[in-house]
N, C-alpha and C positions, 0 to 999 in steps of 0.2 A: 550389494546395490550398485548399479551403474551410476557413475558420477553425474550422468544427465538426468537421472530420474528426479532428484530434488529440484532441478532447474524446471523441469517440465510441470512438477507439482507446484512450483512457485508461479509458474505462468498461469496455471488454473487459479491459484490463490489470487493473483493480481486481476484476472478476468472477473472473478466473482466480486472483488471489491469495486471494480469499475461499474458493474451492474448495480451493486448495493448503492453506490453514490447517486446513481440515477434516480434511485427512489427517495432521495432526501427531501424533495419538494413536497411529496405526500407524507412520508414518515415524520417529518418535523413540522408539518403544516406551514411551510414557508410562505404560502400565499397570504396567510394571516400573520404569522410571527414576524416575517421580514418586513412587513408593512409597518411595524412599529419603528423600524430604523430609518435614517435618512436615506434618500435615493442613492447617495453615493456608497454608503455602507452596504445597502441592499444589493447594489450591483457588484460590489467587491466580493461579498460572500459567494454569490452565484458564479461569478467568473472564476474564483478560486476553486470552487467545487468542480466546475466543468473542466478547468485546466488540469486539476489533480486526476480527475476521471481519465483524461486523455493520457496522462503520464502512466496510469495503471494499464491502459490498453497497449502503450508503447512497451512497457515491462512484459506484459503478457505475450505480445507478438514476438518480441526478441527471444524470449525464453522458450517459446513453443516452436518457433520456426528455426532458430539458430543455436541450439544447445551445444553443438559441437564446436562453433566458433567461440562460444563463451567459455569453454574450458580449455581450448587449444591455442588461444592467442593472448598476448599481453593486454590488448585492448578488452577482449572479453573477459578476462580475469579481473581487470580494473572495474568493469561494469558490474561483475558479480559482487565484488567488494562494495561498491558504492550503493547498489540496490539493498545489500545486506545492512549497511549503515543507515540507509533511508528507514528501513523497517525497524531497526533498534532505536533510532532517534523518535520514531513514531511511538514505540512502546514507553520511551522515557517521557514523552509529552503527555501520554496517558495519565502517568503519575502527577506530573506537574499541574495540568490543567483540570483533571477530573478527580484526582485522589484515588485512594484504594479502599474507601470505606463501603462501597457497594459491590456485591459479587459480580455484577456485569462489568464493572470497571476492571476488576481483576481478570475476568475472563478476556476483556479486549487487550489488556496488557500481555497476557500469555499468547494470545492470537498473533499480535504483532511481533512478538518475540519468536514465534514459529515461522513467521514470514521471513525474518532476518536469518534464522538458522537454515532454512531451505536454500538460501543463496550463499551462505558461508560454508556449508558442508562440502560442496565441490572443491573448495579451495583448500580445505584442511584434510580432506579425506583421500 
């Protein structure tokens, strides 16, 4: 497998998560549910979600448009490592905040670990 293939796959992974995050208002009924929060907390949740969505768009763009630079430069390799760490930390947060009692939670843990692995593989392979 070409070292750039997992990076491209990581880009698709991140793009899909960006799109998924845009569905949170409907999926989690935020119009109703966030109404139970103070206006400050309601704003924080939505701003964090939109900011995280943009981070996923950045990860996707860099991965799809610049895989060569990610594997051939020190800065690129640093970005790959940091994106991998981001996804592994998200996997750990799955355990911390959601536990592993439900199959969906285990599925998300594995999903985020795959995201980390996609970005780590070019560094170790």
